N, C-alpha and C positions, 0 to 999 in steps of 0.2 A: 503493501501500499506505498503510495506516493503522498507524504506530510507536503501543506501547501498551507500556510498563511492567510496572505494578505494577493489580493493582488499588484504585481507589481510593488513586493517590502517595501513601502512607504519611503523610509528615511533613513537607510543603506548607499552609502555611496562608495565608489574605490578611485583614485585618483592613482591609474598606473603608472603618473612621472615621478610619484611618489615610491612607489611599489622597489622591494630592493628581492624580491619574491624567496624571502626566509620560510615561508610556506607555515609562519604560525598561524596565520586563520584559517588554513585548513587543519591545520591539529585541534584546534580549540572550536571550532562550530559544530555543534550538534546537529545538524541535519545537513549537512556536505554541500553547500551554500558557494564553496569556492572549489578551483580546480588552479596549480599551476602551471598555465602554458607558458609555453619561449621562454621559462624563468623569471615571468610575472604571475600574479593572482590575477585570477578572472572571476565573476561570477558566474558561476556554472547555471544554475538557477536561482530568481529572483525570490520566486513564488515563495521557497523554504524557509525565507528568512524570517523567525519570531522576534528579531530583533529584540535579542538578548543581551547586546555588548558584547560580547566575548571576545572577538574578532576587534574592534574597535581599541578595547582597553588592551589588548595583546600587541597590537601594528607598531612595532619599535619606531617606526617613522611619520607613522598619523596619518596613510595613505588612506584607512579605511576610515570612514563615520559612521556613525548610527545611532539614532537616539533610545535609550534604552530604558528600563525600569520604572517606565509609565505609558500609560498611551495602549492603541490596539494591541497590543501583544498582550499587556499585562491584564487587559480588562478580559479577553480570550480565556487565557488562564485563568484568572481569579473567578471568572464566571462560573467554568468546568470546577471548579474543586471547592466552588460553594454550594454547586446549586443555583444560581441567583441569575438573571440576567445579566449580560457582562454591560456593562456600562463603564465609560473612559471618565466619569466623575470630575473633570477636569476645571469644574466653577465651585465644584461642593466644597464645604467650609472644612474636610478631613481632606482634601486633596493636594499630593503634595508636586502638583502643577499648578496650584491657586498663584493669581498674578502672571503668570507664564503665557505664550501664547497657541498659537492652537493645539490640542491635545493630539485630537487623531486625522 
């Protein structure tokens, strides 16, 4: 079964000009979003990205950016775990993203 979270993995970005081809993104990504092609990272299947942020936190050159920890992926996973309807709750009083720009 193919895991897919979003259409076009909203916040994931890769700057191949900054990539050194170390392969850390391939090692840490839990859903095989990345591959190494011609000694550089490549986004293999963007829709597999759940925006966990492991790739961006482990990229030594900052070539990968992704917004993680809140937003749609967090809402979907939290909804599954809690059995409630997924909600980004960007504007709620408990929201960690309160006073930030668009959540989802």
